[in-house]
C-alpha positions in Angstrom: 26.8 42.4 11.9 26.8 39.9 14.9 25.0 36.6 13.2 22.6 36.3 15.8 21.3 40.3 15.3 20.6 39.0 11.4 19.0 36.4 12.0 16.4 37.8 14.5 14.1 39.6 11.9 14.0 36.9 9.6 12.4 34.7 12.4 10.5 37.0 14.0 8.9 37.3 10.3 8.8 33.2 9.7 7.3 33.3 14.2 4.7 36.1 12.6 3.7 33.5 9.7 3.3 30.7 11.3 1.1 32.0 14.5 -2.4 33.4 12.5 -2.0 29.7 10.8 -5.2 28.0 11.7 -5.3 24.5 10.6 -4.9 20.7 11.3 -4.0 17.3 9.1 -6.4 15.2 8.7 -4.4 11.9 7.5 -2.4 13.5 4.5 -4.8 16.5 3.6 -4.5 19.8 5.8 -7.4 21.9 6.4 -7.3 25.4 6.6 -9.3 28.5 7.1 -10.2 29.7 3.2 -11.2 26.0 2.3 -14.5 25.3 1.2 -16.6 23.0 2.7 -16.6 20.7 -0.3 -13.0 20.3 0.2 -13.3 19.8 4.4 -15.5 16.7 3.6 -13.0 15.5 1.0 -10.8 15.9 3.9 -11.9 14.8 7.0 -15.3 13.5 5.8 -18.8 13.8 7.4 -18.5 15.9 11.2 -18.8 14.1 14.0 -21.3 16.1 15.3 -23.0 19.7 13.4 -24.1 22.3 15.7 -24.9 25.2 13.8 -22.3 27.0 11.8 -19.9 24.7 14.3 -18.6 21.2 12.6 -16.9 19.3 15.0 -14.3 16.6 14.0 -13.2 13.6 16.7 -10.0 12.3 15.6 -9.7 10.3 18.3 -9.0 9.9 22.4 -5.5 11.3 21.7 -6.3 14.0 19.6 -7.5 17.4 20.5 -11.6 17.7 19.2 -11.5 20.1 16.4 -14.4 22.7 15.8 -14.4 24.0 12.6 -16.0 27.2 12.1 -18.1 27.3 9.0 -19.6 30.3 7.0 -20.5 31.0 3.6 -19.5 27.8 2.6 -16.3 28.0 3.5 -14.1 27.5 7.0 -13.8 30.7 9.0 -12.0 29.4 11.6 -10.4 26.3 13.3 -10.0 25.7 17.0 -9.1 23.0 19.2 -9.8 21.6 22.7 -9.4 18.6 24.8 -11.3 15.8 23.7 -12.5 14.5 27.1 -14.7 11.2 24.5 
């Protein structure tokens, strides 16, 4: 069997698993969907700004703005946008 053909399914499984993961790093901690807001604050501190269920973290001019959507006391979705500030 060709080695490329044997490796392809493993590569596809790896990519499928990582494509759905959403998270970011705050110092040494990883923030990811499903964690509690308590864990989020422990990892990153208080957000820069809160807009309803959107918690915004400005981690500096060289970093994307992290937008953390919170529902029921948990991180439900994480989005990144260019940091214009």
